[in-house]
MIFILO-350012 format. One record per residue (C-alpha): residue number from 1; x, y, z. Coordinates in steps of 0.05 Angstrom, whole numbers, plus 5000, padded with zeros to 4 digits. Each point is the difference from the previous one (the first is absolute). Layout:
N
SITE;n;X;Y;Z
SITE;NUM;X;Y;Z
...
END
This chain:
509
SITE;n;X;Y;Z
SITE;1;4078;5559;3891
SITE;2;4976;4959;5059
SITE;3;5046;4940;5008
SITE;4;4938;4954;5004
SITE;5;4975;5019;4931
SITE;6;5045;4955;4957
SITE;7;4976;4940;5040
SITE;8;4927;5020;4993
SITE;9;5009;5009;4925
SITE;10;5030;4930;4995
SITE;11;4943;4971;5041
SITE;12;4949;5034;4954
SITE;13;5032;4976;4935
SITE;14;5018;4929;5023
SITE;15;4956;4983;5061
SITE;16;5011;4925;4989
SITE;17;5076;5002;5009
SITE;18;5027;4966;5063
SITE;19;5020;5055;5049
SITE;20;5019;4969;5067
SITE;21;5009;4929;5025
SITE;22;5008;4988;5075
SITE;23;4988;4936;5041
SITE;24;4972;4964;4939
SITE;25;4949;5053;4981
SITE;26;5007;5042;4937
SITE;27;4960;5064;4989
SITE;28;4994;5034;4932
SITE;29;5015;5072;4984
SITE;30;4925;5014;4997
SITE;31;4986;4970;5068
SITE;32;5060;5033;5032
SITE;33;4980;5068;4972
SITE;34;4929;4992;5025
SITE;35;5025;4985;5071
SITE;36;5049;5058;4998
SITE;37;4947;5050;4976
SITE;38;4951;4976;5053
SITE;39;5052;5005;5055
SITE;40;5019;5071;4977
SITE;41;4927;5019;5003
SITE;42;4994;4973;5070
SITE;43;5061;5039;5023
SITE;44;4970;5064;4972
SITE;45;4928;4992;5022
SITE;46;4999;4953;5060
SITE;47;5066;5022;5030
SITE;48;4993;5072;4976
SITE;49;5073;5006;4978
SITE;50;5018;5062;4962
SITE;51;5053;5006;4945
SITE;52;5070;4995;5028
SITE;53;4981;4961;5062
SITE;54;5051;4946;5020
SITE;55;4983;4926;5004
SITE;56;5047;4948;5030
SITE;57;5007;4932;4968
SITE;58;5029;4949;5048
SITE;59;4990;4927;4980
SITE;60;5035;4939;4974
SITE;61;5009;4989;4925
SITE;62;4930;4991;4972
SITE;63;4952;5026;4948
SITE;64;4966;5048;5048
SITE;65;5064;5041;5004
SITE;66;4993;5018;4927
SITE;67;4926;5013;5008
SITE;68;5013;5048;5057
SITE;69;5058;5034;4963
SITE;70;4960;5014;4937
SITE;71;4937;5018;5039
SITE;72;5040;5055;5034
SITE;73;5021;5029;4933
SITE;74;4932;4995;4968
SITE;75;4972;5038;5060
SITE;76;5055;5053;4996
SITE;77;5032;4977;5065
SITE;78;5072;4986;5019
SITE;79;5021;4929;5015
SITE;80;5049;4986;5057
SITE;81;5025;4928;4992
SITE;82;5033;4971;5062
SITE;83;5041;4938;5009
SITE;84;4956;4948;5033
SITE;85;5060;4972;5038
SITE;86;5006;5063;5041
SITE;87;4980;4999;5073
SITE;88;4935;5038;5016
SITE;89;5043;5047;5042
SITE;90;5039;5017;4938
SITE;91;4938;5012;4959
SITE;92;4971;5048;5051
SITE;93;5047;5058;4985
SITE;94;4987;4991;4925
SITE;95;4925;5004;5012
SITE;96;5009;5061;5044
SITE;97;5048;5036;4952
SITE;98;4959;4986;4938
SITE;99;4934;5019;5033
SITE;100;4968;4938;4969
SITE;101;4925;4996;5001
SITE;102;4994;4925;4983
SITE;103;5046;4940;5008
SITE;104;4988;4939;4956
SITE;105;5025;4937;5034
SITE;106;4987;4926;5007
SITE;107;4970;4952;5050
SITE;108;5070;4979;5023
SITE;109;5021;5071;5016
SITE;110;4938;5038;5019
SITE;111;4999;4982;5075
SITE;112;5071;5023;5013
SITE;113;4990;5064;4960
SITE;114;4934;5016;5034
SITE;115;5031;4993;5068
SITE;116;5059;5044;4984
SITE;117;4963;5055;4962
SITE;118;4934;5003;5038
SITE;119;5019;5055;5049
SITE;120;5056;5037;4964
SITE;121;4972;5003;4929
SITE;122;4924;5006;5012
SITE;123;4986;5029;4932
SITE;124;5027;4940;4962
SITE;125;4946;4948;4985
SITE;126;5022;4928;4988
SITE;127;4969;4960;4943
SITE;128;5013;4925;5000
SITE;129;5004;4975;4929
SITE;130;4979;4931;5023
SITE;131;4935;5026;5029
SITE;132;4929;5005;4974
SITE;133;5006;5075;5008
SITE;134;5054;5001;4946
SITE;135;4960;4958;4952
SITE;136;4942;5047;5008
SITE;137;5047;5058;4986
SITE;138;5026;4972;4934
SITE;139;4927;4990;4977
SITE;140;4982;5072;5012
SITE;141;4978;5044;4941
SITE;142;5061;5016;4958
SITE;143;5038;5065;5005
SITE;144;5023;5041;4940
SITE;145;5075;5004;4993
SITE;146;5022;5065;5033
SITE;147;5034;5054;4960
SITE;148;5069;5015;5029
SITE;149;5059;5045;4985
SITE;150;5067;4968;4981
SITE;151;5032;5021;5066
SITE;152;4943;4978;5045
SITE;153;5020;4948;5051
SITE;154;4989;4927;4982
SITE;155;5046;4960;5046
SITE;156;5038;5016;5064
SITE;157;5058;4952;5009
SITE;158;5023;4999;5072
SITE;159;5072;4984;5014
SITE;160;5032;5005;5069
SITE;161;5059;5047;4995
SITE;162;5065;4992;5038
SITE;163;4966;5032;5060
SITE;164;4947;4946;5001
SITE;165;4945;5052;4990
SITE;166;4955;4981;4941
SITE;167;5006;5045;4939
SITE;168;4947;4998;4946
SITE;169;5025;5009;4929
SITE;170;4943;5034;4961
SITE;171;4990;4969;4932
SITE;172;4954;5033;4950
SITE;173;4958;4974;4942
SITE;174;5053;5028;4954
SITE;175;5056;4962;5038
SITE;176;4964;4933;4994
SITE;177;4979;5011;4927
SITE;178;5071;5018;4981
SITE;179;5026;4938;5037
SITE;180;4953;4956;4959
SITE;181;5020;5031;4934
SITE;182;5074;4992;5018
SITE;183;4987;4927;5016
SITE;184;4972;4988;4930
SITE;185;5057;5040;4968
SITE;186;5059;4970;5038
SITE;187;4979;4931;5024
SITE;188;4943;4967;4962
SITE;189;4941;5021;4957
SITE;190;4945;4964;5038
SITE;191;4952;4961;4956
SITE;192;4930;4975;5018
SITE;193;5002;4932;5033
SITE;194;5070;5005;5027
SITE;195;5010;4982;5073
SITE;196;5025;5042;5059
SITE;197;5016;4953;5058
SITE;198;4996;5034;5067
SITE;199;5042;4967;5054
SITE;200;5029;5063;5032
SITE;201;4955;5047;5040
SITE;202;4948;5038;4959
SITE;203;5009;5058;5047
SITE;204;5069;5012;4969
SITE;205;5033;4987;4933
SITE;206;4957;4942;4978
SITE;207;4937;5042;5007
SITE;208;5031;5055;4958
SITE;209;5015;4951;4945
SITE;210;4928;4977;5000
SITE;211;4981;5067;4968
SITE;212;5031;4995;4930
SITE;213;4976;4928;4996
SITE;214;4928;5018;5019
SITE;215;5001;5058;4950
SITE;216;5018;4953;4943
SITE;217;4955;4941;5016
SITE;218;5051;4959;5039
SITE;219;4980;4945;5048
SITE;220;5020;5010;5073
SITE;221;5015;4935;5037
SITE;222;5004;5014;5074
SITE;223;5032;4953;5051
SITE;224;4994;5007;5075
SITE;225;5075;4993;5010
SITE;226;5063;4982;4964
SITE;227;5018;4927;4992
SITE;228;5047;4972;4948
SITE;229;4951;4944;4984
SITE;230;4945;5048;4981
SITE;231;5046;5043;4958
SITE;232;5023;4941;4958
SITE;233;4929;4974;4995
SITE;234;4976;5068;4975
SITE;235;5056;5002;4948
SITE;236;4973;4935;4971
SITE;237;4926;5015;5007
SITE;238;4991;5072;4976
SITE;239;5022;5034;4935
SITE;240;5053;5054;4995
SITE;241;5013;5007;5074
SITE;242;5033;5061;5031
SITE;243;5022;5003;5073
SITE;244;5026;5054;5046
SITE;245;5050;4970;5049
SITE;246;5050;5020;5052
SITE;247;5070;4972;4988
SITE;248;4991;4953;5059
SITE;249;4940;4969;4966
SITE;250;5042;4986;4938
SITE;251;5053;4967;5042
SITE;252;4948;4953;5030
SITE;253;4974;4983;4931
SITE;254;5069;4982;4976
SITE;255;5011;4953;5059
SITE;256;4932;4967;4991
SITE;257;5006;4987;4925
SITE;258;5039;4934;5004
SITE;259;4965;4945;4961
SITE;260;4954;5047;4960
SITE;261;5005;4987;4925
SITE;262;4974;5069;4978
SITE;263;5000;5046;5061
SITE;264;4989;5063;4958
SITE;265;4937;4973;4968
SITE;266;4960;5058;4971
SITE;267;5040;5053;5035
SITE;268;5001;5067;4964
SITE;269;5035;5047;5049
SITE;270;5025;5003;5071
SITE;271;5007;5071;5026
SITE;272;5046;5000;5060
SITE;273;5020;5053;5050
SITE;274;4990;5024;5071
SITE;275;5069;4978;5023
SITE;276;5070;4983;4976
SITE;277;5006;4944;4948
SITE;278;5069;4970;5004
SITE;279;5031;4983;4933
SITE;280;5014;4927;5020
SITE;281;4926;4991;5016
SITE;282;4979;5037;4937
SITE;283;5042;4953;4956
SITE;284;4967;4939;5031
SITE;285;4931;5031;4988
SITE;286;5018;5014;4927
SITE;287;5024;4928;4992
SITE;288;4932;4977;5026
SITE;289;4952;5046;4963
SITE;290;5040;5030;4943
SITE;291;5001;5074;4982
SITE;292;4931;5015;5026
SITE;293;5021;5046;5057
SITE;294;4991;5075;5008
SITE;295;5031;5035;5059
SITE;296;4961;5059;5029
SITE;297;5029;5055;5043
SITE;298;4948;5046;5031
SITE;299;4973;5025;5065
SITE;300;4931;5015;5029
SITE;301;5017;5072;4984
SITE;302;5010;4982;4927
SITE;303;4960;4936;4992
SITE;304;5036;4945;4964
SITE;305;5031;5049;4953
SITE;306;5071;5029;5006
SITE;307;5046;4953;4962
SITE;308;4993;4932;4967
SITE;309;5046;4944;4977
SITE;310;4967;4972;4937
SITE;311;4993;4928;4978
SITE;312;5051;5014;4946
SITE;313;5050;5026;5051
SITE;314;4994;4935;5038
SITE;315;5027;4963;4939
SITE;316;5075;4999;4986
SITE;317;5065;4961;5001
SITE;318;5008;5005;5075
SITE;319;5067;5034;4993
SITE;320;5022;5056;5047
SITE;321;4961;5053;4962
SITE;322;4936;4959;5000
SITE;323;5007;4981;5074
SITE;324;5009;5074;5018
SITE;325;4936;5016;4962
SITE;326;4963;4945;5037
SITE;327;5023;5032;5066
SITE;328;4967;5065;4979
SITE;329;4927;5019;5003
SITE;330;4998;5023;4927
SITE;331;4987;5066;4967
SITE;332;4948;5054;5010
SITE;333;4930;4980;4981
SITE;334;4962;5034;4944
SITE;335;4983;5072;5019
SITE;336;5044;4996;5063
SITE;337;5062;5041;5016
SITE;338;5051;4969;5047
SITE;339;5064;5033;5027
SITE;340;5053;4984;5051
SITE;341;5019;5062;5039
SITE;342;5041;5026;5059
SITE;343;4969;5033;5061
SITE;344;4993;5066;4962
SITE;345;4961;4968;4943
SITE;346;5058;5002;4951
SITE;347;5011;4940;4954
SITE;348;5059;4957;5021
SITE;349;5046;4970;4947
SITE;350;4983;4932;4971
SITE;351;5020;4945;5048
SITE;352;5001;5044;5062
SITE;353;4952;4991;5059
SITE;354;4943;5048;5010
SITE;355;4926;5002;5018
SITE;356;4950;4978;4947
SITE;357;4949;5053;4982
SITE;358;4943;4994;4949
SITE;359;4947;5042;4966
SITE;360;4939;4977;4960
SITE;361;4925;4999;4998
SITE;362;5001;4940;5046
SITE;363;5033;5040;5056
SITE;364;4953;5008;5059
SITE;365;4966;5066;5016
SITE;366;5031;4999;5069
SITE;367;4988;4970;5069
SITE;368;4930;5004;5029
SITE;369;4996;5050;5058
SITE;370;5076;5005;5002
SITE;371;5026;5063;4965
SITE;372;5067;4995;5036
SITE;373;5015;4931;4973
SITE;374;4975;5020;4931
SITE;375;5047;5060;4999
SITE;376;5058;4956;5020
SITE;377;4984;4947;4947
SITE;378;4977;5041;4940
SITE;379;5048;5055;4981
SITE;380;4989;5042;4938
SITE;381;4956;4945;4972
SITE;382;5049;4944;5012
SITE;383;4986;4941;5047
SITE;384;5061;4985;5044
SITE;385;4995;4925;5010
SITE;386;5048;4991;5057
SITE;387;5035;4944;4961
SITE;388;5074;5003;4984
SITE;389;5024;4978;4932
SITE;390;5044;5010;4940
SITE;391;4985;5014;4927
SITE;392;5043;4974;4943
SITE;393;5014;5033;4933
SITE;394;4942;4962;4967
SITE;395;4949;5023;5051
SITE;396;4995;4936;5041
SITE;397;4987;5013;5074
SITE;398;5030;4954;5053
SITE;399;4976;5007;5072
SITE;400;5057;4995;5050
SITE;401;4967;5012;5067
SITE;402;4938;5025;5035
SITE;403;5009;5064;5038
SITE;404;4943;4983;5047
SITE;405;5024;4934;5030
SITE;406;4936;4967;4978
SITE;407;4995;4924;5005
SITE;408;4963;4964;4944
SITE;409;4974;4932;5023
SITE;410;4965;4960;4946
SITE;411;4983;5063;4962
SITE;412;4970;5035;5061
SITE;413;5033;5062;5028
SITE;414;5021;5002;5073
SITE;415;5028;5063;5031
SITE;416;5047;4987;5059
SITE;417;4974;5061;5039
SITE;418;4930;4969;5002
SITE;419;5028;4939;5036
SITE;420;5048;5039;5043
SITE;421;4945;5045;5027
SITE;422;4958;4940;5020
SITE;423;5058;4964;5034
SITE;424;5019;5062;5039
SITE;425;4932;4998;5035
SITE;426;5028;4943;5042
SITE;427;5023;5029;5067
SITE;428;5062;4956;5001
SITE;429;5029;5024;4934
SITE;430;5050;5057;4997
SITE;431;5019;5000;4927
SITE;432;4980;4962;4937
SITE;433;5020;5001;4927
SITE;434;4969;4958;4945
SITE;435;5035;4981;4935
SITE;436;4987;4950;4944
SITE;437;5034;4933;4993
SITE;438;5003;4963;4934
SITE;439;4950;4943;4993
SITE;440;5001;4948;4945
SITE;441;4924;4999;4988
SITE;442;4977;5069;5023
SITE;443;5058;5044;4980
SITE;444;5008;5032;5068
SITE;445;4973;4991;5071
SITE;446;5003;5049;5059
SITE;447;5049;4988;5057
SITE;448;4998;5041;5064
SITE;449;5062;5018;5040
SITE;450;4979;5016;5072
SITE;451;5032;5031;5062
SITE;452;4962;4986;5064
SITE;453;5002;5029;5070
SITE;454;5048;4961;5045
SITE;455;4947;4984;5052
SITE;456;4944;4986;4950
SITE;457;5009;4935;4960
SITE;458;4962;4996;4934
SITE;459;4985;4938;4960
SITE;460;4989;4990;4925
SITE;461;4931;4973;5016
SITE;462;4981;5067;5032
SITE;463;5025;5036;4939
SITE;464;4959;4956;4954
SITE;465;4937;5011;5040
SITE;466;5010;5075;5001
SITE;467;5009;5002;4924
SITE;468;4941;4955;4985
SITE;469;4955;5044;5043
SITE;470;5018;5062;4961
SITE;471;5020;4984;4928
SITE;472;4991;4952;4943
SITE;473;5032;4931;5010
SITE;474;5045;5007;4940
SITE;475;5035;5060;5031
SITE;476;5019;4963;5064
SITE;477;5076;4991;5008
SITE;478;5023;4929;4986
SITE;479;5057;5005;5050
SITE;480;5019;5042;5061
SITE;481;5073;5014;5015
SITE;482;5012;5025;5071
SITE;483;5061;5044;5008
SITE;484;5033;5041;5055
SITE;485;5002;5061;4955
SITE;486;4986;5020;4928
SITE;487;5057;5027;4956
SITE;488;4996;5076;4990
SITE;489;5038;5055;4967
SITE;490;5026;5063;5033
SITE;491;4932;5032;4994
SITE;492;4964;4943;5035
SITE;493;4968;4972;4937
SITE;494;4993;4925;4999
SITE;495;5045;4970;4946
SITE;496;4957;4950;4963
SITE;497;5059;4984;4956
SITE;498;5035;4971;5060
SITE;499;4939;4959;5019
SITE;500;4999;4971;4930
SITE;501;5072;4980;5009
SITE;502;4980;4965;5064
SITE;503;4947;4960;4963
SITE;504;5051;4980;4947
SITE;505;5047;4978;5055
SITE;506;4946;4957;5031
SITE;507;4985;4969;4932
SITE;508;5073;4977;4994
SITE;509;5000;4966;5068
END
């Protein structure tokens, strides 16, 4: 079944339901469906896109993101959502690799994207959702919902691997449909009129959670950006509110709740994930909101669905057993197999470290245009996550480390190699290594250790400028540590463990 059909069925049966509210304007299911069908028709007829063509979606949180997403599916196309915070130079390789025919963007982003993509991606047409051209497109004659196969592509989720080269996880209609059914089985049965509050980027987890809510008649309330004031206001204003949040967002909510008589308001569920949630912070969040939390462990390669720590598991006496459970990321989701294995794929004993692997109908098809990476990641049907963890005798998974040195800043992934490759463009730099440093609000922030040429002084200001010219602002290192040499092992590999010790030593000073 086409992933767009459940929404269209809901719009047909209950066209008067509130579908999306953004910047003070609410559109109904009927109105939203009309705009989506018109846009799909325009993509097919005016743009001439054939089934399977890729369409990039790069814009801030707004209603038009959902219109573009569902229009792609109605037209039988593949959506490629992209983080609007990325630098145009980082979006270019995604546009090239995906072979996108159209890029939906906004007035704030269109000029930078047009300049970067004009010569190198000539086949990719930009459509500004703030323009008259877009409004004409949504009013085009409606398209019929395309017939698709379960394993046809619906969404390509690009994630920069440890090499910094974008990899596109191919998600099918079956993957997304299974994800939605698992949401309703494991987390909440969505009812008409319930609210999904979108504060995190729609291009990632929050956008995925829009699907089960739109299928069931839920109301999507979209905010431009996360602020604690708007969250608490929404909890009071709207009924049965659910929110997807990074752990750092929850920490900010806890610190901002002083003086509020009923901070939880009409909160139904907070799904949290995308980074480590420390038990001390989790206990404070539970004290504030009560047992309304559900922890999600997933990846772009298995969207939002590997393990989950239920609301019931968050309740308990806070003894050693309960605290250990809170430190875990729960048990396998419905229809999902999870194992912890050694390098040969053999299960390790309970409590021993190994790599987490998973198998389910939410597992991606593979990486777009990258059979080598697919072969390394999917082995005999199992997705090798790259995460290191332990399993206890009850089936609770606890993540112990990340094998890829990834930094998670405010729920956004940063890969050190991306930053290192940019900094090494400076003629005065000999070596560089980037690691994460703990941050109270954001979880982690990147720190760069740099060795320069003796006769070529380099300043932090130069480093900042170089980064801002080539990558998203949130990836820029927050500190530069200049050293005479970087610690290495006998094989010449930089020892990031020693660099982390250096940071801890600085913190104590």
